[in-house]
C-alpha positions in Angstrom: -13.6 146.0 55.7 -11.5 148.9 54.4 -14.5 151.2 54.8 -14.8 150.4 58.5 -11.0 150.8 58.9 -11.0 154.2 57.1 -14.0 155.4 59.2 -12.1 154.4 62.3 -9.1 156.2 61.1 -11.1 159.4 60.5 -12.5 159.1 64.0 -9.0 158.5 65.3 -7.7 161.6 63.5 -10.2 163.7 65.4 -9.1 162.1 68.6 -5.5 162.9 67.8 -6.5 166.5 67.0 -8.4 166.7 70.2 -5.4 165.5 72.2 -3.2 168.0 70.3 -5.5 170.9 71.3 -5.4 169.7 74.9 -1.6 169.6 74.8 -1.3 173.1 73.3 -3.8 174.6 75.8 -2.1 172.9 78.7 1.3 174.2 77.6 0.0 177.7 77.1 -1.7 177.8 80.5 1.3 176.4 82.3 3.6 178.9 80.6 1.2 181.8 81.4 1.1 180.8 85.0 4.9 181.2 85.2 5.2 184.3 83.1 1.9 186.0 81.9 3.4 188.0 79.0 5.7 185.6 77.1 5.1 182.4 79.0 2.2 181.1 76.8 4.4 181.0 73.7 7.2 179.3 75.5 4.8 176.9 77.2 3.4 175.8 73.9 6.9 175.4 72.5 8.0 173.3 75.5 4.9 171.1 75.2 5.4 170.5 71.5 9.1 169.8 72.1 8.3 167.3 74.8 5.8 165.6 72.5 8.4 165.5 69.7 11.0 163.9 71.9 8.6 161.2 73.1 7.5 160.6 69.5 11.0 160.1 68.3 11.6 157.5 71.1 8.4 155.7 70.2 9.1 155.7 66.4 12.7 154.4 66.6 12.7 152.3 69.8 9.1 152.1 71.0 8.5 148.5 69.9 11.8 147.2 71.3 11.2 149.0 74.6 7.8 147.4 74.8 9.2 143.9 74.2 12.0 144.6 76.7 9.6 145.7 79.4 7.5 142.6 78.7 10.6 140.3 79.0 9.7 138.8 75.5 12.0 136.4 73.7 12.2 136.1 70.0 11.7 132.5 68.8 12.2 130.5 65.6 10.1 128.0 63.9 12.0 125.1 65.4 11.1 126.4 68.9 7.3 126.3 68.4 6.3 124.7 65.0 2.6 124.8 65.7 2.6 128.4 66.6 4.5 129.3 63.5 2.2 127.2 61.3 -0.8 129.0 62.8 0.7 132.5 62.2 1.6 131.5 58.6 -1.9 130.3 58.0 -3.4 133.6 59.3 -0.9 135.8 57.4 -2.2 134.1 54.2 -5.9 134.3 55.2 -5.5 138.0 56.1 -3.4 138.8 53.0 -1.1 140.7 55.3 2.0 139.9 53.2 5.2 139.8 55.3 5.4 137.3 58.1 5.7 139.1 61.5 8.4 138.2 64.1 7.1 136.0 66.9 8.0 136.6 70.6 7.1 134.6 73.7 6.7 136.1 77.2 7.5 133.9 80.2 4.2 134.3 81.9 1.8 131.6 82.9 -1.2 133.8 82.4 -2.5 133.4 78.8 -2.5 136.6 76.8 -1.1 138.2 73.6 -0.5 141.5 71.9 0.6 143.0 68.6 3.2 145.7 68.1 5.1 147.3 65.2 4.6 150.5 63.2 5.7 149.2 59.8 5.5 145.8 58.0 9.2 145.4 58.7 8.8 145.7 62.4 5.5 143.8 62.9 5.4 141.5 66.0 3.0 139.0 67.4 3.8 138.4 71.1 2.2 135.6 73.1 2.7 134.4 76.7 3.9 130.9 77.5 0.6 130.4 79.4 -1.3 130.9 76.1 0.7 128.2 74.4 0.1 125.9 77.4 -3.7 126.4 77.7 -5.0 126.9 74.1 -6.1 124.3 71.6 -5.1 124.8 68.1 -8.4 126.5 67.1 -8.2 128.8 70.1 -4.6 129.7 69.4 -5.6 130.4 65.8 -8.4 132.8 67.0 -6.0 134.8 69.2 -3.3 135.0 66.5 -6.0 136.1 63.9 -7.2 138.8 66.3 -3.6 140.2 66.6 -3.1 140.1 62.9 -6.4 141.8 62.5 -4.9 144.7 64.5 -2.0 144.8 62.1 -4.3 144.6 59.1 -6.3 147.5 60.5 -3.2 149.6 61.2 -3.9 149.7 64.9 -0.4 149.4 66.5 1.0 152.5 64.7 -2.0 154.6 65.6 -2.2 153.5 69.3 1.5 154.4 69.7 0.8 157.9 68.4 -2.2 158.3 70.7 -0.1 156.8 73.6 2.7 159.3 73.0 0.3 162.2 72.9 -1.4 161.1 76.1 2.0 160.5 77.7 3.1 164.1 76.9 -0.1 165.5 78.4 0.2 163.4 81.5 3.9 164.2 82.0 3.5 167.9 81.5 0.5 168.1 83.9 2.3 166.0 86.5 5.5 168.1 86.4 3.5 171.3 86.7 1.3 170.1 89.6 4.3 168.8 91.5 6.2 172.0 90.9 3.3 174.1 92.0 2.9 172.1 95.2 6.6 172.3 96.2 7.1 175.9 95.2 4.0 177.2 96.9 2.9 180.8 96.3 6.3 182.5 96.4 6.5 183.2 92.7 2.9 184.6 92.7 3.6 187.0 95.5 6.6 188.5 93.7 4.7 188.8 90.5 1.7 190.4 92.2 3.7 193.7 92.7 3.2 194.6 89.0 0.1 194.9 86.9 0.3 191.4 85.7 -0.3 189.8 89.1 -4.1 189.5 88.6 -3.7 187.9 85.2 -1.1 185.5 86.5 -3.4 184.3 89.3 -6.1 183.7 86.7 -3.7 181.8 84.4 -2.4 179.8 87.4 -6.0 178.7 88.3 -6.7 177.9 84.7 -3.4 175.9 84.4 -4.2 173.9 87.6 -7.7 173.1 86.3 -6.3 172.0 82.9 -3.5 170.0 84.5 -6.2 168.0 86.4 -8.7 167.6 83.6 -6.5 167.2 80.5 -5.0 163.8 81.4 -8.5 162.6 82.3 -10.0 163.7 79.0 -6.9 162.3 77.1 -7.3 158.9 78.7 -11.0 158.8 77.9 -10.3 159.6 74.3 -7.5 157.0 74.1 -9.6 154.2 75.7 -12.7 154.9 73.6 -10.6 154.5 70.5 -9.1 151.3 71.9 -12.4 149.7 72.6 -13.8 150.2 69.1 -10.7 148.6 67.6 -11.1 145.5 69.6 -14.5 144.9 68.0 -13.1 145.3 64.5 -10.2 142.9 65.3 -12.6 140.3 66.6 -14.7 140.6 63.4 -11.4 140.2 61.4 -10.5 137.1 63.4 -13.8 135.5 62.7 -13.4 136.1 59.0 -9.7 135.0 58.8 -10.2 131.7 60.8 -13.8 130.9 59.6 -14.3 129.6 63.2 -15.6 132.3 65.6 -15.9 129.8 68.4 -12.2 129.4 68.6 -11.7 133.1 69.6 -14.7 133.0 71.8 -13.4 130.0 73.8 -9.9 131.6 74.0 -11.3 134.8 75.4 -13.2 132.9 78.1 -10.0 131.1 79.1 -7.9 134.2 79.1 -10.4 136.2 81.1 -10.6 133.6 83.9 -6.8 133.4 84.1 -5.7 136.9 83.3 -6.1 138.5 86.7 -4.1 136.0 88.6 -0.3 135.6 89.0 2.2 138.5 89.1 1.0 142.1 88.9 0.3 143.3 85.4 2.5 146.1 83.9 0.3 149.3 83.6 2.0 150.3 80.3 1.5 146.9 78.6 -1.9 146.0 80.0 -4.0 148.0 77.4 -2.1 146.3 74.6 -3.2 142.7 75.4 -6.1 141.0 73.8 -7.7 141.0 77.3 -6.5 143.7 79.7 -5.2 141.7 82.8 -5.9 144.7 85.0 -9.6 144.8 84.2 -10.4 141.2 83.1 -13.2 140.6 85.5 -14.2 144.3 86.1 -17.2 146.1 84.8 -16.6 148.2 81.7 -16.5 152.0 82.3 -15.2 155.2 80.7 -11.6 154.2 81.6 -11.9 150.6 80.3 -9.4 149.9 77.5 -11.5 146.9 76.2 -15.1 146.1 75.8 -16.6 143.6 78.3 -15.2 140.1 77.4 -18.7 138.6 78.0 -20.0 140.9 75.3 -17.3 140.0 72.9 -17.9 136.3 73.4 -21.6 136.8 73.0 -21.1 138.6 69.7 -18.9 135.9 68.3 -21.4 133.2 69.3 -24.3 135.1 67.9 -23.1 135.2 64.3 -25.5 132.4 63.3 -23.1 130.0 61.7 -21.7 132.7 59.4 -18.2 134.2 59.5 -18.5 137.3 57.4 -18.5 141.0 58.4 -22.3 141.0 57.6 -22.8 138.3 60.3 -20.7 140.2 62.9 -22.4 143.5 62.2 -25.9 141.8 62.5 -24.9 140.4 65.8 -23.6 143.8 66.9 -26.8 145.5 65.9 -28.9 143.0 67.7 -26.9 143.5 70.9 -26.3 147.3 70.8 -28.8 148.7 68.4 -26.2 150.1 66.1 -23.7 148.8 63.5 -19.9 148.7 63.6 -19.1 147.8 60.0 -19.5 150.3 57.1 -22.4 149.9 54.6 -20.1 149.5 51.5 -18.1 146.8 53.2 -21.3 145.0 54.1 -22.6 145.3 50.5 -19.4 143.8 49.1 -19.0 141.1 51.8 -19.3 137.5 50.5 -21.3 135.2 52.8 -19.3 132.2 54.1 -20.2 129.5 56.6 -18.1 128.6 59.6 -15.9 125.6 59.3 -15.8 122.6 61.6 -13.5 122.4 64.6 -10.1 120.8 64.0 -9.4 117.6 66.1 -6.5 118.1 68.5 -5.3 114.5 67.9 -6.2 111.4 65.9 -9.2 109.6 67.5 -10.2 112.8 69.5 -13.6 114.3 68.6 -13.5 117.8 67.1 -14.2 120.5 69.6 -13.9 118.0 72.5 -12.5 119.5 75.8 -8.8 119.1 76.3 -7.8 115.9 78.1 -5.4 116.1 81.0 -2.8 114.3 79.0 -3.0 117.0 76.2 -2.6 119.9 78.6 0.3 118.2 80.4 2.1 117.5 77.1 1.6 121.1 75.9 2.9 122.4 79.2 5.9 120.1 79.0 6.8 121.2 75.5 6.5 124.9 76.4 8.5 124.5 79.5 11.3 122.8 77.5 11.2 125.6 74.9 11.4 128.4 77.6 14.3 126.5 79.2 16.2 126.4 75.9 15.6 130.1 75.4 17.1 130.7 78.9 20.2 128.7 77.8 19.4 125.7 80.0 20.2 122.1 79.2 17.0 120.0 79.3 17.3 116.3 80.5 14.9 113.6 81.3 15.5 110.9 83.9 14.5 107.3 83.0 11.7 107.6 85.6 10.2 110.4 83.5 11.1 113.5 85.6 12.4 116.5 83.6 15.7 118.1 84.8 16.9 121.6 84.0 20.7 122.3 84.0 21.4 126.0 84.4 23.8 127.6 81.8 27.5 127.6 82.9 26.9 124.7 85.3 30.1 122.6 86.0 28.2 119.6 87.5 29.1 116.4 85.8 25.9 114.8 86.8 22.6 115.6 88.6 20.6 113.2 90.9 16.9 112.8 90.1 14.7 114.4 92.8 12.2 111.5 92.5 14.2 108.2 92.2 17.7 109.4 93.1 19.3 108.0 89.9 22.5 109.9 88.9 22.0 111.5 85.5 25.2 112.5 83.5 25.0 116.1 82.1 25.6 116.1 78.3 29.0 117.5 77.3 30.5 117.2 80.9 
């Protein structure tokens, strides 16, 4: 797989270089529109300085800012033993080394993303909805996909691309807004000297670049993002030895991802399924490949779980490969394992029973309550009761049966 990763990195370097050229050209054009003689040099310097500041923020605080925006909470093994066991299994299967930190987002929509530029800051973040809705095999597929991103070095590169794109968009937006509000006063004053004609040309060029550069940068960013989703899916099939787990999880996530609260535009491209385009047709500005295509590829691997099997399915669907030839030559064939039963006496790969879904939801709700500092109680009639932190109530009546329930420690 290293060959495919290295090929993707080379492609990504060209994309980074292309974004850098766009940023420099935009800075020069904006500076020239303000002052034709010395402006281009100052414009390039200002553009690079803006990029440097954004890069510093991303390097030192980017991951924490992302988790803060998502409202994610760090959890320990005692909070979600099954999730930790799954992550530990996939860390071993992927030979990733250091165990990543695990965070949970209080969101009923199932989804997940990976973050972290270095092994010491790696994070796997899942929503509470994912823990409620996924079977163990499905959860394993999602976690393996996110660890595949870490194995392939995707989070660090996507942060770099995101910062570059952010600098281009910010510079273009400031210039266009400034041009709109300032009008033509500056141009009329400058037109009295010989540089007036040149300034008009540079102004037109700057406006064109300010409009086109963000569009081109986003197209580059999203094209790179889509290819990496395929490689992470192939890695997940290899790590879990059960492609159906990820395929089934993707179907569940796609159906549920577009509902609920409005998705954050900054975080949406980071998720395993973009909640802002879950059911939309893929296009130039899509951050992810069509989920139906991803599911079809995983289910067309013919009982195998290797990179050879994924590449064969990809060639059959698209007419071209996605894995490097040397990786394919060194890949060892391996057959898919059987599904893991969810509980004793339950057939493997059987649909979730209502009782299983309710029990998972109950456990996740209790965990999120504990993370919020709430005291979790249960009435004798079976109703769960949450006591907010700092409450002075000595007891709480049950909303179902009316029984008075003493609050522990009061």
